[in-house]
Each structure stands twice: as C-alpha cells, then as structure tokens.
Residue, then its C-alpha position, 0 to 999 in steps of 0.5 A: m723407597s725400599l729396594l723391594a716392597v712386597d705387599n699382600l702376596r698370595t700364591y696358591f696351588h690348584t690341585r685335585e685335592g683342593v687349593a693349597r694356600a702356600v703364601d696367603g697375604v705376605s708383606f715385607r720390605v727390603e732396604a738397599g744393603e740390608n740383610v733380611g731373614i725369613v724364618g719358619e718351619s718347613g712348609s711355612g711358605k718361605s721358599v714359595t715367597a722367594y720363587s713368587v718374587m722371582g717368577l719361578i712358580p710352576s704354572p700350573p698348578g701354581r698361580i699368584e692370586s694377588g699382590k705386588a712386588m715392587f723392585e726399584g719402582r717396577d712390579l715384578l709380578a706384572l712384568p712380561a716374561r722377557e723383562l723379568r728375565q732381564i732383571r732375574g740373574r742380573d739385578i736379582g741373584m738367587i742361591f737355590q736350596d739344593p746345589m746338586t739339583a740346581l746345577n746341570p750335571y751335563m755342563t761344566i762348572g765353567q759353562q754354568l758359571i759364565e752363563p749369567l755374564r754372557t746373557h746379561a753383561q754382553v761380554s766376550k767369552a774370554e772376558a767371561i771366563d776370566r771373571g768366572k775364574a776370579m769369582l771362584r777364587e773370591v768364594g774360596i775355590q782353589d785352582p779355578e783354572r782346573r775347576m772350571g772344566m770339572y762337573p758338579h759331581e766332582f765337587s763336594g757339597g760345600m764346594r757346590q754351594r760356593v759355586m752357586i754363590a759364585m753364579a748368583l754374584i757374578t753379575r754383581p746383583k743389587l739383591l741376593i735371595a739365599d734360600e737355605p744356603t747352608t742346608a745339609l752342610d756341616v757346622t764348619v762349612q756352614a760358618q764359612i758360607l755365612d761369613l762368605i755371604n756376609r763379606l760379599r754383601e758388604e763389599l758389593g753393597m747388595a741387599v740379602i733375603f736370607i731364608t732359613h729355619d735356623l734362628g741361630v743363623v738369623a741372629r748371626v747374619c741378619d739385620r731384620v727378621a720376618v717369622m712365617y707360619a702357614g703362609r703368613m707373617l706372624e712377627s717382624a722386627d729388628v733381630e735384637a728386638l726380636y730376641a729381647d722382646t718376642r711378641h708372638p708365641y710361635t716365635r718364642a716356641l721356635m727359640d725354645s726349640i734351639p738345643s742351646s737354649r736348654a740347660h745341660g740334662e734338660e729335656l729338649f723342647a719340641i712344638p706339639g702338633l703339626p702345621p695346618d693343611p694349606a688346602r683347608p681353610i684356616l679359621g683364626c690364628p693359624f698357630a692357635p691349635r698348637c699354642a699353649h696360650a691360645l684363647d677362644t678369640c684366637r680361633a676365629g677372625e683375622f689376625p694381621l700384623l699389628d705395629v707395636g712401635a720401633g719397627h716391631a709388628s706381631a699378629c698375636p693380639v694377646w702378645a702384641h702389646g706385651r700382655k703375655v699370658v703366663a703359663 
C-alpha cells in the first residue's frame, strides 16, 4: 500500500467570474521514503493540489468537488477537521513557498519552531526548546540559543527557509510536502537547501513531494516526476525515463526551455502562447493550442494518462507510444 494515494482529485474555486478548475482530475502515488516531483508552469495547479491534500483550501471560494487522498489507509479529504489537524504537522509536514509570509512576524523563531512539538508531541516546554535548538543546528543555523529569541525579519531569505524546513521536520513526519522551497534563493543557497532536504530525507526515511517549476531541480533530487498543466497530469515517469524518453510535447517544451539545453549563442526557447483560462471549459488536450504537434483530434475528447509500460504514463495519444510527430 502506498503511503499516499491521490485519486481523481478535483478542486474548484467558485468566483463571480465563473468556476475556476484549478485541479481537475489529478491522481498520483507516493511510496514510503520516495521523493516525487510535481513540476509545471505557474498556475498549473501544483500548490493547490498540495493544499487540497493538507486541508488548507480556503472555503469559500475553494471547494474539493471529488476525489480521495488515502494516507496510511485514511482519506484525508473525508476526515473531520480535528482528526486532520492531528495528522497535519505531525505525520505530514509542509514547507510553504514564501517563508516571509508563512512565518508570523510577531512571534520569535523559537516560539514558532516549538509549536508543532507542543501541539503534537506533548513534551515539556524545556524539552521542546532543547529539541528546537538541536533542529536549528541540524538545518545549518549557527548559534541557535541566540537565534531562538530573534524574529523573522532579522533572518536572511535562506535562513528563513531553513527555519521553515526545521518547523516542518521537528516532529519527524512520514511525509514532507516542499512547495517551491528554493524560490527566490540564489544558486548557492538553493544547492544547500536541496542537499539539506535530501540528507534529512535519507536520515529520517520520510517521503517527499517536491513541488517546483524547475526540471533541473527535479533531475537532481527526485526519484519520480509528475508533470502538471492546467490542473491535469500530462505525464508521469521515473526521472531517468522522463529525460531519456519524453512522451508528451509539453514535457519536451519544458525541457527545451532550460537555458543550459541551448548551444552557446543560440536563441533561448520559450513556449508560445499562454496557459488556458481555468474558468473556461477546456475541449480536448489543454496544451493543444500551444502545441506545435497538435492534430485535429487533439482538440476534442478526453485525454487521460495512458500507461506505456515500466511506470511511464502520458496523456498525449500521439506521443504516448513513441509515435512522435517530427517537426
């Protein structure tokens, strides 16, 4: 049994302008100790998928229309709020995208760091403080005794991100959801954060869902990857298989957009057009209007993930079985 099994998740936002289908039939699995990447452009539904699983969708306007998220045999989407709170923060930790807004500016780092322990582990305040200091050292923050009494604005962006990681891991969760944990960080700090998460994953034996728009990051840290676009999964595979034998033109376009994939002096590639409006019904493949290989049949019908063997799945009927259109 998978540690987390998400099936047919649909999360819609009901607004005055219409119903925005932010997540529209997403399914994926996470095994114990596995690092699964969810990759896609901004607005593809990656973060909303994570927030749905964690029960953090604001309602209204958000609403989970259908689906299941089975975590150790319990459906997170159907649990009462009190039971879900017992799992969230204890068994499932989350690193939020922006540590400056996720951290409370009126509370010290120490107060925020030990809160999950005091809530879920039922330890004394003195023991929680000692474990908080040890966790700060573990994530690479020096002089934790002094840092515990400081406020978020006194930390750099990289240090705030390390504090978020410490808060997410202090209860030793079984699953960590890392939502763009390296956004807005310079390359050196980004590498340190990635190495830190990977090291702690191995030490704790936990699973990780790594949400990012960067395929380079996925190649470095993930075991498997799911590619999202317009609220849907378009391709899923082991990382090596995805890079060696791409089975969806959107995934190929994302790879071509990586600057290092172009020769010196060659013009950088950009995917033409814009993602579809989630408040409007999508006919056919959502990527068809931007796809250089789209056929007339791509613009109508349903395109679920098709199993092409060896754990590889694609939602493109043209590319799914290797029949790629030559430009």
